[in-house]
N, C-alpha and C positions, 0 to 999 in steps of 0.2 A: 241803234241809238241805246243809251245805255241809262239805267235806273240804278238810283241811291237809298239811301233810307239816313235820316239824322234824327237822331236820336237825344232830348233833352231829359236828365236823369236827376232831379232832384230830388229837395229832402220835403217837399209837399204833392209831388205829383210825376208821375213818368207819362213823356210824351213824343209820339211818335210820327215824323211824316216822310211820305213816299215822292218822291221825284224823280223825272228826267234830268235831262241836261239842260233845261230853263225853267221848269214851273212845278211848282208843289202840287202834286194831284192828289193828297190825302192826308191828313191827319187824324188823330188820335188821340184820346187824353185818358189816363188812367191814375189807380192810386201811385204813391211812391214804392220806388224797389230801390232805396234808399236799405242795404244789408242792415248795418246798425242799430236802425230803426225798427223794423221787420221781420228779420232774419232771412237766411239764405232762401229758405222753402217758400217764404210767401214774394220773396223778391224775386226770385225765379218765374214763378209763377205768372206773376204781375209782367213782367218784362215779356217773357213771350206771348202773353196775351195781348197785350198794344202794340208789339210788332205785327201782329195776326191781321187782327182789328184792321192796323193801318194797310195791310197788303190787300187786305180784303176789301177794303174802302176803296181804293185806287184801284182793284184789278187786275193786280198785278202779282202774278207767281213769283213766290221766293225765289225762287230758282232763277230769275229774272234778274236779280239785284246782283250790280258788279261791286258797290264797292258802299260800307256804312262807316258813318262816325258817332259814336254815342260820346255824348261828355257828361259826367257822373260825377257828385258827389264822392268827394273820397278814393277820389284817381292818384291821390299820391301813397295806396297802400297795394302795392302788389296784389294781394290776396285780391282786393277789387276788381284791377284791373284783370286779372287771371276768369276770375270769376266771368265779366261782362265779354271778354274774349269769347269763354267755351260758350256759355249762356245765346249767344249770338248765332256761335257757329254752326249750334245746333239748329240753327233756321234757315241760313241761308250759306251761300257758296263763297262768297265774294270777299275781299280783300276790309279788315274788320281798323281801325284806329280809334282806341281809346282815350281820351283826355279830359281833363276837369271840364265840371260845367260852366267854371267861371273862363276858359278857353275860348269853348266856343260862343258866350255871351260876350266876348272881347271880339273876337272876329267880328259876329254879328254889329257890333257899336262902331269898330273903326277898320273894318275890311282891311287890315295887317296892316293899318299906319300905327301913330304913336297916339296914347292916347292912357288913362286910367280907369279902370272898370269898377265900381263898387255895387257890390253885388248885396241887398238887403231881404232875404225871406227867413224861409224858416231859419237858417242860418245867413252869415255874414264873411264876405270876404274883401279885398282890395287886389287886383290883378292890374298891371301895366306892363309897356313895352313904350320905350322910346325911340326916338330916331335912328338909333344905333342897332335897334333890332334886340337891345337887352330888356330881359321881362326881370321884375320884381312882382313879389307879394307879400300881403302884410294879413293878418288874422286868418280865421277858417280852419283854426284847429279843435272845434266843435265844444257843443255848447256846455259840456262841463269848465273847460279851462280857458274858450273863448268866445267866437261868434257876438263879439260885442256889436250892438245894437240891433239884433236882428228881432225876428218874431218872438224868438223862445227865449232871446235873450228880456225882451219886452216886458214876455208875460212872468220870468222871472223876475224880476225887479219891479212888476207891481204887485206880485204878491210881499214882496219886501214891504212894499210901501204902505200897501194896504195894513200888513201885519202893526208897522210902526204907528199908523191913526189907532189903530186900537190900541197900543201899548197909552197910547196919550188920550184914549180916551173917548177918539173923535169916529165919527161915526160918516166916510167918506165916501165917494160915489164910487169908491173903487174897491173898496171895501164890501156894498150891496151886492155888487157888478158880479164879484170871485163866488159869492154865496148864492147868486144866481144862477152865474154858471157853471159851478162844480156841485151845483143841490145839494149845498153847505147849509146848516146851520148855525153853526159857532165858529166861534174861533179855534177852537180844539179839532174840526173838521178839516179846516186849510191846512192846519198847521200838519194833521195826520195823512192829509191829501197830497199836498207837497211833497213831502216825505216818502211816498210810496213808494215801490218797487215792482213793478217797472215805474220810473215817473209819468206824470200827467204831462198830456199835450198842453206845455204852456204856452207855446204860439198862437195855439185856438183863444190865448184869452185877446191878442194884438187888437183884431176889430172891438172888442169890448172896450178896451182899454183907451180906443180912438174917438167912441162915440162920448165916453167919460169926459174928456179933454173935450168933443165939440162942445159938452154942456158946459163948461165952464169948470170942472171939480182942478184945483190947483194941482194936486197930486198926481195926476194924470197926465196935466200938460207938462208936469216936473218931469216926468219918464219919460215922455219924446223928447225931449230938447234933450235929456242927457244922451238918448239912444244915438241925437244929429251929433253930437258932440262926440260920443265914442267913434261915430260912423268917420266923420273928419278925421279925425287921427289914421284912423287907416289908410284911406285916401293919401296922408300928410306923409305917412309911415314910406309908402310906395315914391312918392314923387322924392322926396328924401334919397332915396336908392338910384331912381333913374335919373333927375338932375340935380343932383348936389350942390354945381356950384351956380346954381343960376334961379333963384327965386321967384326971380319975376320973369322966369319965362311963363309964355300962355298956355297953362297945361289945360288940354280938353276932357271934363271928367263928364262918363256916362252912367245912368242908374237906372239899375236893374233889380227885380223882387217886386212879390206885395208890398213891402216895408214900404221901400219907397216912393213906389207909385200911387200908393195909397194916401199915404201923407205927408201931402203938404208942408206941414209947419217941421216936419224932421227934414224933409228936402231943403227947406231955411235953415235951420239949425246947420245941418252940415254945409251952406255955404259959406253961414257968417263962419264956422269955424277953420273952414281951408284960408276963407279970404283974410282971416287977421293973419297967415304966415306968409300965404301964396296969393296975392292981390291981383295976379290973372286967371287965377283958376278958375271955372266955372261948367256947373254943370248945365249937358243941354238938355235938350225937351224932347229930344227923341224915346219913341217907344223902342226898346231893344228885344227884341225875339230871338233867344236864342237857338230854333232850328234851325234858321237860316244860315246862321252860322255853321252848326253842325253841317246844313247839305252842303255848304263852301269846300268843308276840309273833307266833305267826302268824296264829292268830284273831283278833288283833285288827287289822280295818283301818285304823284311826285314827293308829296308828303308822307308817303308811306305807314308802317304800322307800328310808328313809337306812339308812346303814350308819355304824357303831361300834365304836370298839373296846373 
């Protein structure tokens, strides 16, 4: 019997599962190992710890692992792929496949079939495959220039909305929640912290923006609607690449990531934005578990050790 590792290494957490041919034997979740966020040393220690903890929980020795697949944020960068392989190769003897975290989530959602996956967690990306097996992506280029509609984007946009409220002499719930979250006491504190180096964890503001919106704050509601609109644009960009000649195609869209799973308002805004151009596009209600996609790829030796975004 073979044993496999599936790893989901996103911007907010790292999860590893150990499985045999049929069943998941153990899972373990730790902090993010995104190099761009925590640095190589911390990322390496985190990935090693998460893998070792999952193996310990499954009572499977590392030497018994036949193949592993890691879906990692930033897999379009050769340095990230090389680091992932080197770190895992120091732990397990088996074949290692490195793909983007969007790839394992798409596999989990569509089992190799056609559809568009929309991910909005700390970052964001849309990734799709059509009936011909062609793939396309939109977004996911990092928080400074992209990641529209993500938790990081929502946090930054909320700060902007809060500051504009202050400019108008208003004290919205967003202003109050940012001051509380950052233990700030003034407009100047918000500006200083926002422009700090390293930058603050803007994505950590997402739950507070949700709470302000639930309380009826107009600025917070506007931010969430804007996030949904941006995410719809990402999904539509992928649809245009993969189904350019048939706007009436019944494209299936799956949602993943904490932003989409925790905000019905954002999901509804995405739905509205997509249906305006693609009337038969629809977001499914399934829960996408990227680890399952990683394990599927790990179990199939014919997929080799190629890396993909």
